[in-house]
C-alpha positions in Angstrom: -12.9 27.7 38.3 -14.1 25.5 35.4 -11.3 22.9 36.0 -12.2 22.8 39.7 -15.9 22.1 38.8 -14.9 19.3 36.4 -12.5 17.8 39.0 -15.2 17.9 41.8 -17.7 16.4 39.5 -15.5 13.5 38.4 -14.2 12.8 41.9 -17.7 12.9 43.5 -19.8 11.3 40.9 -20.0 7.5 40.8 -22.7 7.1 38.2 -22.5 6.5 34.4 -22.4 10.2 33.5 -18.7 10.6 34.5 -17.7 7.7 32.3 -19.8 9.0 29.4 -18.3 12.5 29.6 -14.7 11.1 29.9 -15.0 8.7 27.0 -16.6 11.3 24.7 -13.8 13.7 25.6 -11.1 11.1 25.0 -12.6 10.1 21.7 -12.7 13.7 20.6 -9.1 14.2 21.5 -8.0 11.2 19.5 -10.2 12.1 16.5 -8.7 15.7 16.4 -5.2 14.1 16.8 -5.9 12.0 13.7 -7.0 15.0 11.7 -3.8 16.8 12.9 -1.8 13.9 11.6 -3.6 14.0 8.2 -3.0 17.8 7.9 0.7 17.4 8.8 1.0 14.5 6.4 -0.3 16.4 3.4 1.9 19.4 4.3 4.9 17.1 4.3 3.8 15.4 1.1 3.5 18.8 -0.7 7.1 19.5 0.3 8.2 16.9 -2.4 11.1 15.9 -0.1 9.6 13.0 1.8 9.5 9.2 1.2 5.7 9.5 0.9 6.0 10.7 -2.7 8.2 7.9 -4.1 8.3 4.2 -4.5 5.0 2.2 -4.7 2.9 5.4 -4.7 4.2 6.1 -8.2 2.8 2.7 -9.3 -0.5 3.4 -7.6 -0.7 6.9 -9.0 -0.2 5.8 -12.6 -2.7 3.0 -12.1 -5.4 5.5 -11.3 -4.3 7.8 -14.0 -4.2 5.1 -16.7 -7.6 3.7 -15.6 -9.3 7.0 -16.4 -7.1 7.9 -19.4 -7.7 5.1 -21.9 -5.1 2.6 -20.6 -7.0 0.7 -17.8 -4.7 -1.7 -15.7 -1.6 -0.8 -17.7 1.7 0.1 -16.1 4.9 1.5 -17.7 6.5 2.4 -14.4 6.7 -1.2 -13.3 6.9 -2.9 -16.7 9.9 -4.9 -15.5 8.5 -5.9 -12.1 6.3 -8.7 -10.7 6.6 -12.4 -10.3 8.4 -13.8 -13.3 8.2 -10.6 -15.4 12.0 -10.0 -15.5 13.0 -9.7 -19.2 9.7 -8.2 -20.5 10.5 -7.3 -24.1 7.8 -4.6 -24.1 7.7 -1.2 -22.4 4.4 -2.0 -20.8 2.8 -4.6 -18.7 -0.7 -5.3 -17.3 -1.0 -4.5 -13.6 -2.5 -8.0 -13.2 0.9 -9.4 -14.0 2.1 -8.2 -10.6 -1.0 -8.3 -8.3 -4.7 -9.1 -8.9 -6.4 -5.8 -8.1 -10.0 -5.0 -9.3 -12.0 -3.5 -6.5 -9.8 -0.4 -5.8 -10.4 0.9 -9.4 -14.0 1.6 -8.3 -12.7 4.7 -6.6 -11.0 6.0 -9.8 -14.0 8.1 -10.3 -12.7 10.4 -7.5 -9.4 10.6 -9.3 -11.2 11.5 -12.5 -12.8 14.5 -10.7 -9.7 15.6 -8.8 -6.6 14.2 -10.5 -3.3 14.4 -8.5 -1.1 12.6 -6.0 -3.0 14.0 -3.0 -6.3 12.5 -4.3 -4.6 9.0 -4.5 -3.9 9.3 -0.7 -7.2 11.0 0.1 -9.2 8.1 -1.4 -7.7 5.4 0.8 -7.6 7.6 3.9 -11.2 8.7 3.9 -12.5 5.4 2.6 -11.0 3.7 5.7 -12.0 6.5 8.1 -15.6 6.6 7.0 -15.9 2.8 6.7 -14.4 2.1 10.1 -16.5 4.7 11.9 -19.7 3.7 10.1 -19.4 -0.1 10.6 -18.3 0.4 14.2 -21.6 2.1 14.9 -23.6 -0.5 13.0 -21.9 -3.5 14.7 -22.2 -2.1 18.2 -25.8 -1.2 17.5 -26.4 -4.8 16.6 -24.7 -6.2 19.7 -26.3 -3.9 22.2 -28.3 -0.8 21.9 -28.1 0.1 25.6 -25.8 3.1 26.2 -24.7 3.0 22.6 -22.9 6.4 22.9 -20.7 5.1 25.7 -19.8 2.0 23.8 -19.2 3.9 20.6 -16.9 6.5 22.2 -14.9 3.7 23.9 -14.6 1.9 20.6 -13.6 5.0 18.7 -11.0 5.8 21.4 -9.5 2.4 20.9 -9.6 2.8 17.1 -7.5 6.0 17.2 -5.5 5.1 20.3 -3.7 2.4 18.4 -2.8 4.9 15.7 -2.8 2.1 13.1 -5.1 3.9 10.7 -2.0 6.0 10.0 -0.9 2.9 8.0 -3.0 4.5 5.3 -0.6 7.4 5.3 2.7 5.5 5.6 2.2 2.6 3.2 2.0 4.6 -0.1 -1.8 4.0 -0.6 -1.2 0.5 -1.8 -4.3 -1.6 -2.7 -4.3 -4.0 0.3 -5.1 -1.0 2.5 -8.7 -1.2 1.1 -9.3 -4.7 2.7 -10.3 -3.6 6.2 -13.7 -2.0 5.4 -14.8 -4.9 3.3 -13.9 -7.3 6.2 -16.1 -5.2 8.4 -18.9 -5.3 5.8 -18.6 -9.1 5.5 -18.8 -9.5 9.3 -21.8 -7.1 9.6 -23.7 -8.9 6.8 -23.1 -12.2 8.6 -24.4 -10.8 11.9 -27.5 -9.5 10.0 -27.8 -12.9 8.3 -28.0 -11.1 4.9 -26.6 -13.7 2.5 -26.6 -11.6 -0.6 -24.9 -8.7 1.2 -22.3 -11.1 2.5 -21.7 -12.5 -1.0 -21.3 -9.0 -2.4 -18.9 -7.9 0.3 -16.9 -11.2 0.0 -16.5 -10.8 -3.8 -15.4 -7.2 -3.4 -12.9 -8.2 -0.8 -11.4 -11.1 -2.8 -11.0 -8.7 -5.8 -9.0 -6.2 -3.7 -5.7 -8.0 -4.0 -4.4 -11.5 -4.6 -3.4 -12.2 -0.9 -7.1 -11.6 0.1 -7.9 -15.3 -0.7 -5.6 -16.5 2.0 -7.4 -14.3 4.6 -10.8 -15.3 3.3 -10.0 -18.9 4.0 -8.9 -18.4 7.6 -11.8 -16.0 8.1 -14.1 -18.7 6.9 -12.6 -21.1 9.5 -13.2 -18.4 12.1 -16.9 -18.0 11.1 -17.3 -21.7 11.4 -16.1 -21.6 15.0 -17.7 -18.3 15.9 -21.2 -19.1 14.6 -21.4 -22.9 13.9 -25.1 -22.8 13.4 -24.7 -20.6 10.3 -22.5 -22.8 8.1 -23.4 -21.1 4.9 -21.0 -18.1 5.5 -18.0 -20.2 6.4 -18.5 -22.7 3.7 -19.0 -20.0 1.1 -15.8 -18.2 2.1 -13.7 -21.3 2.3 -14.7 -22.7 -1.0 -14.7 -19.4 -2.9 -11.3 -18.5 -1.5 -9.7 -21.8 -2.5 -11.2 -21.6 -6.0 -10.2 -18.0 -6.5 -6.6 -18.7 -5.2 -6.2 -21.6 -7.6 -7.7 -19.7 -10.5 -5.5 -16.6 -10.1 -2.3 -18.4 -9.2 -2.3 -21.2 -11.8 -4.4 -19.6 -14.6 -4.9 -15.9 -14.5 -1.3 -14.9 -13.7 0.3 -17.1 -16.3 -2.2 -16.0 -19.0 -1.7 -12.3 -18.3 2.1 -12.8 -18.5 2.2 -15.2 -21.4 3.3 -12.8 -24.1 5.8 -10.9 -22.0 7.4 -14.0 -20.5 6.6 -17.1 -22.4 9.6 -18.9 -21.1 8.4 -18.8 -17.5 4.8 -19.8 -16.6 5.3 -18.5 -13.1 2.3 -18.5 -10.8 1.2 -15.7 -8.4 3.5 -13.4 -6.5 2.1 -15.0 -3.3 3.2 -18.5 -4.3 6.7 -17.2 -5.3 7.0 -15.4 -1.9 6.2 -18.5 -0.1 8.5 -20.6 -2.2 11.3 -18.1 -1.5 10.5 -18.5 2.2 11.0 -22.3 2.1 14.2 -21.7 0.1 15.5 -19.5 2.9 15.5 -16.3 0.9 13.4 -14.3 3.4 14.2 -13.3 7.0 11.5 -13.2 9.6 9.9 -9.9 10.7 9.2 -9.4 14.4 9.0 -5.7 15.0 5.5 -4.9 13.7 4.1 -8.0 15.2 5.4 -7.1 18.6 3.8 -3.7 18.3 0.5 -5.3 17.6 0.9 -7.7 20.6 1.5 -4.7 22.8 -1.7 -3.1 21.5 -3.7 -6.3 22.1 -2.5 -6.2 25.7 -3.6 -2.6 26.0 -7.1 -3.5 24.7 -7.5 -6.4 27.2 -6.3 -4.2 30.0 -8.9 -1.5 29.2 -11.6 -4.1 28.8 -10.9 -5.6 32.2 -10.8 -2.2 33.9 -14.1 -1.2 32.3 -15.9 -4.5 32.7 -14.3 -5.6 36.0 -13.6 -9.0 34.4 -14.0 -10.7 31.1 -16.0 -14.0 31.1 -14.1 -17.0 29.8 -16.6 -17.4 27.0 -16.0 -13.8 25.8 -12.3 -14.2 26.3 -12.1 -17.4 24.2 -14.2 -15.9 21.4 -12.1 -12.7 21.3 -9.0 -14.9 20.8 -10.7 -16.4 17.7 -11.1 -12.9 16.3 -7.4 -12.0 17.0 -5.5 -15.1 16.1 -7.7 -17.5 14.0 -9.4 -15.1 11.5 -6.2 -13.3 10.4 -3.9 -16.3 10.9 -2.8 -16.1 7.2 -1.7 -12.6 7.5 0.1 -13.1 10.9 2.1 -15.7 9.0 2.6 -13.5 5.8 4.0 -10.6 7.9 6.2 -12.8 10.0 7.5 -15.2 7.4 7.9 -13.0 4.3 8.7 -9.7 5.9 5.7 -8.1 4.2 5.0 -4.4 4.6 2.6 -2.9 7.1 -0.2 -3.0 4.6 -0.3 -6.8 5.0 -1.4 -6.3 8.6 -4.6 -4.5 7.7 -6.7 -7.7 8.1 -4.9 -8.3 11.4 -5.7 -4.8 12.6 -9.3 -5.1 11.5 -9.9 -8.3 13.4 -8.3 -6.8 16.5 -10.9 -4.0 16.2 -13.7 -6.5 15.7 -12.5 -8.3 18.9 -12.7 -5.0 20.7 -16.3 -4.4 19.4 -17.3 -7.9 20.5 -16.0 -7.3 24.0 -17.6 -3.8 24.2 -20.8 -5.3 23.0 -20.8 -7.8 25.9 -20.1 -5.0 28.4 -23.1 -4.8 30.8 -23.9 -1.1 31.2 -26.9 -0.1 33.2 -28.2 3.4 34.0 -28.1 2.5 37.7 -24.7 0.9 37.5 -22.1 2.5 39.9 -18.7 2.8 38.4 -15.9 3.6 40.8 -13.9 6.8 40.2 -10.6 4.9 40.3 -11.7 2.8 37.3 -12.7 5.9 35.3 -9.3 7.5 36.1 -7.5 4.3 35.1 -9.2 4.3 31.8 -8.5 8.0 31.2 -4.8 7.5 32.2 -4.4 4.5 29.9 -5.8 6.3 26.9 -3.9 9.5 27.5 -0.6 7.6 28.0 -1.1 5.9 24.7 -2.0 9.3 23.2 1.3 10.8 24.4 3.2 7.8 23.0 1.5 8.2 19.6 2.1 11.9 19.5 5.8 11.4 20.2 6.1 8.7 17.5 3.9 10.0 14.7 2.9 13.7 15.0 6.4 14.6 16.2 7.8 12.9 13.1 5.7 15.1 10.8 6.4 18.3 12.8 10.1 17.5 12.9 10.4 16.9 9.1 13.3 19.0 7.8 12.6 20.5 4.4 15.6 21.4 2.3 14.3 24.6 0.7 16.8 24.5 -2.2 15.8 20.9 -3.1 12.1 21.7 -2.6 12.5 24.6 -5.1 14.4 22.4 -7.5 11.8 19.6 -7.2 9.0 22.0 -7.9 10.8 23.3 -11.0 11.2 19.7 -12.3 7.5 18.9 -11.6 6.5 22.0 -13.5 8.6 21.0 -16.5 7.2 17.5 -16.5 3.6 18.7 -16.2 4.1 21.2 -19.1 5.1 18.4 -21.4 1.9 17.4 -23.4 0.5 14.0 -22.2 0.8 12.4 -25.6 4.6 12.5 -25.4 6.7 9.8 -23.7 9.0 10.8 -20.8 12.0 9.3 -19.0 13.0 11.1 -15.8 16.0 11.0 -13.5 15.3 13.1 -10.5 15.1 13.3 -6.7 13.1 10.4 -5.2 10.5 12.9 -3.9 9.5 13.8 -7.5 8.6 10.2 -8.3 4.9 10.3 -7.3 4.3 13.6 -9.0 6.0 12.6 -12.3 3.9 9.6 -13.4 0.6 11.3 -14.4 0.9 10.2 -18.0 0.5 6.9 -20.0 4.1 6.7 -21.3 6.6 7.4 -18.6 9.6 5.5 -17.2 12.2 5.9 -14.6 15.8 6.4 -15.8 17.6 4.5 -17.2 14.7 2.6 -18.9 14.3 3.7 -22.5 16.3 6.8 -21.9 17.4 6.8 -25.6 13.9 6.2 -27.0 11.5 8.4 -25.1 10.4 11.8 -26.5 11.8 13.6 -23.5 14.6 12.9 -21.1 14.4 15.0 -18.0 17.4 15.0 -15.6 17.5 17.0 -12.4 21.2 18.0 -12.4 21.3 19.2 -8.8 19.4 16.2 -7.3 20.9 14.9 -4.0 18.5 12.0 -3.3 18.0 10.2 -6.6 16.4 6.8 -7.0 19.2 5.6 -9.3 22.9 5.7 -8.8 25.1 4.9 -11.8 28.3 3.1 -11.5 31.2 5.6 -11.5 32.8 6.6 -14.8 35.9 7.6 -13.0 39.0 5.6 -14.0 39.7 3.3 -16.9 36.8 1.7 -18.8 35.6 -1.5 -17.2 35.6 -4.6 -19.3 32.0 -5.9 -19.6 30.7 -8.7 -21.8 27.1 -7.5 -21.9 25.8 -10.1 -19.4 23.5 -8.3 -17.0 23.9 -11.2 -14.5 27.5 -10.0 -13.9 26.2 -6.8 -12.4 25.3 -6.5 -8.7 21.8 -5.2 -9.6 20.0 -6.3 -12.7 16.3 -5.4 -12.7 15.7 -6.4 -16.3 15.7 -2.7 -17.4 15.6 -2.1 -21.1 18.3 0.6 -21.6 19.4 0.0 -25.1 23.0 -0.4 -26.1 25.0 2.8 -25.7 28.1 3.0 -27.8 30.3 4.3 -25.0 31.5 1.2 -23.1 31.8 2.9 -19.8 28.4 4.5 -20.1 26.9 1.1 -20.9 28.5 -0.4 -17.8 27.3 2.5 -15.6 23.7 2.0 -16.7 23.5 -1.8 -16.5 25.5 -2.0 -13.2 24.1 1.0 -11.4 22.0 0.7 -8.2 18.3 1.1 -8.6 16.6 1.9 -5.2 13.1 0.6 -5.0 12.2 1.1 -1.4 15.2 2.8 0.2 18.6 4.1 -0.5 21.1 6.7 0.4 21.9 10.3 -0.6 23.0 10.1 -4.3 24.2 13.1 -6.2 24.4 13.4 -10.0 27.9 12.7 -11.5 28.7 15.5 -14.0 30.8 13.0 -16.0 27.8 10.7 -16.4 25.5 13.6 -17.5 28.1 14.7 -20.1 28.5 11.1 -21.3 24.7 10.8 -21.8 24.5 14.2 -23.7 27.5 13.2 -25.9 25.9 9.9 -26.6 22.4 11.2 -27.5 23.1 14.6 -28.9 26.6 14.2 -30.3 27.2 10.6 -31.4 23.7 9.4 -32.2 22.2 12.8 -33.1 18.8 11.6 -32.1 18.2 14.3 -29.5 18.5 18.1 -29.1 19.0 20.1 -25.9 15.7 21.6 -25.0 16.8 23.1 -21.7 20.1 23.1 -19.8 20.7 25.2 -16.7 22.1 24.6 -13.2 19.0 22.6 -12.1 17.8 20.8 -15.2 18.8 19.1 -18.4 16.0 18.4 -20.8 16.6 16.5 -24.0 14.0 16.2 -26.8 14.0 13.4 -29.3 14.0 14.6 -32.9 12.0 11.7 -34.3 9.4 10.2 -32.0 9.7 6.5 -31.3 6.5 4.3 -31.3 6.7 1.8 -28.6 5.2 -1.7 -29.3 2.3 -2.3 -27.0 0.8 -5.8 -26.5 -3.0 -5.9 -26.2 -2.6 -8.0 -23.0 -1.2 -4.9 -21.3 -4.5 -3.1 -21.4 -7.6 -4.0 -19.5 -8.9 -7.5 -20.4 -6.8 -7.8 -23.6 -5.0 -10.7 -22.0 -8.1 -12.9 -22.8 -6.6 -13.4 -26.3 -3.7 -15.2 -24.6 -5.9 -18.0 -23.3 -5.8 -20.1 -26.5 -2.0 -19.7 -26.7 -1.6 -20.6 -23.0 -3.8 -23.7 -23.3 -1.9 -24.7 -26.4 1.4 -24.5 -24.6 0.1 -26.5 -21.7 -1.2 -29.1 -24.0 2.2 -29.4 -25.8 4.0 -29.6 -22.5 1.7 -32.4 -21.3 2.1 -34.2 -24.7 5.9 -33.9 -24.4 5.8 -35.3 -20.9 3.9 -38.3 -22.1 
């Protein structure tokens, strides 16, 4: 009976009420679907058996932990990583040696209150959710206050229909995901002609990550074309972005890395990526860009159906939003095969183009809207909803949990968490343990410093490890100690084991950083490690040894040298040394 009344109302009503009810209903469905995705995501995360708890999330998790535990901006997990950092003689590096990130640390206060891996994800998820929903309302309210609820529900439906906010779930909470809200803040401040608010939002945006300067420049070009009468905003962004890019690339990066890599004054990661592109070291990425083009087509189709037609002026300006403002990141994604997080500025500008078109949508209380157009809008959104459900929610629902591995992972995490935080740890476990294991200052992935850390924790029954040692089966392989002879050489500091075969296994193993295959522990390798540390060197004792775990404890604790430049702004003391080297290089050249 209720369904018949709804059907009769929609089919016999030609006024705005039908559209208002439908859009509110659709927006509610998409909003609830997003919350369902979040719930299922955290359920999968807690299983410890997904890719969501390993890789870059370990770096981000330790970054927040260290920031609130006396080691701001220091990393041990990625001490070997970053542009030009290979060969770092220390067990630590400053986060700035890899990427320039300042703004995201503002949110570390939430991690201080609720420490844990789930908090790291929650911060970026809810920051984007609240920021996008809030600025959507403010921007639409500025454009047109008439029938604001209709416009807002349409905009929210588009926001969740694209399902791209789930990039906050799938991209390991990396810092570029914080860019979108600050882009919306910059745009809104420009609309309100609030220069100080614009400057504040711009500075916070630039300090999110080092690639932000590239977007800021193209966004400045967009503002010049979008609102030429207000040149302050475009000029400020273009000049500040160029200055900041040059400062970080040719001064800050080399200074931070000076005492960990004095032989290589490499500039920013962004420049190195681009230089690799021109040297043919990167393949182009098309898949994610094609997905975005499909979504852009959907938005225009919905706009045409709702508005009957789009004026050429509105159409041309919407293209500026989509293609000119995020031009830098269209290029970065296509040219360097960057991850989905690099498309956050692109996605945000697509949303701003949508808000612009919705803001120009003429809605009058007396306007008659044909039923077939309402039904087309409903059909389009629901079709995209079904597509999203099949490709995202179904993925979470269908995630297979190996209960034996889950139990083993939880046992390992419990052992790691029981080790007092003042002790250093090296772990070799399933990949899913990665993100849970790094909540301490001094922690490394095996094989780095495996013979120097206070504790070595090995998950003996691991089936999906992040490191696969070269096989010890067969005769000992001749090896002259040159890491370049190995297929993979990440600059890991793994000492100099006395066993020649063990040494070769460690140096020439495969270290998976973003993917891999099922890898089981080799009992021969575990025995060789135990014999080396407990038997030959007598530097460790066996703390625990059962079918799941091997835990070795160092008898005498090793104090790792720690450069001041690896913590906070300690790199400032490198400036005189850096300038001196530059001066000597210039003198030698003359």
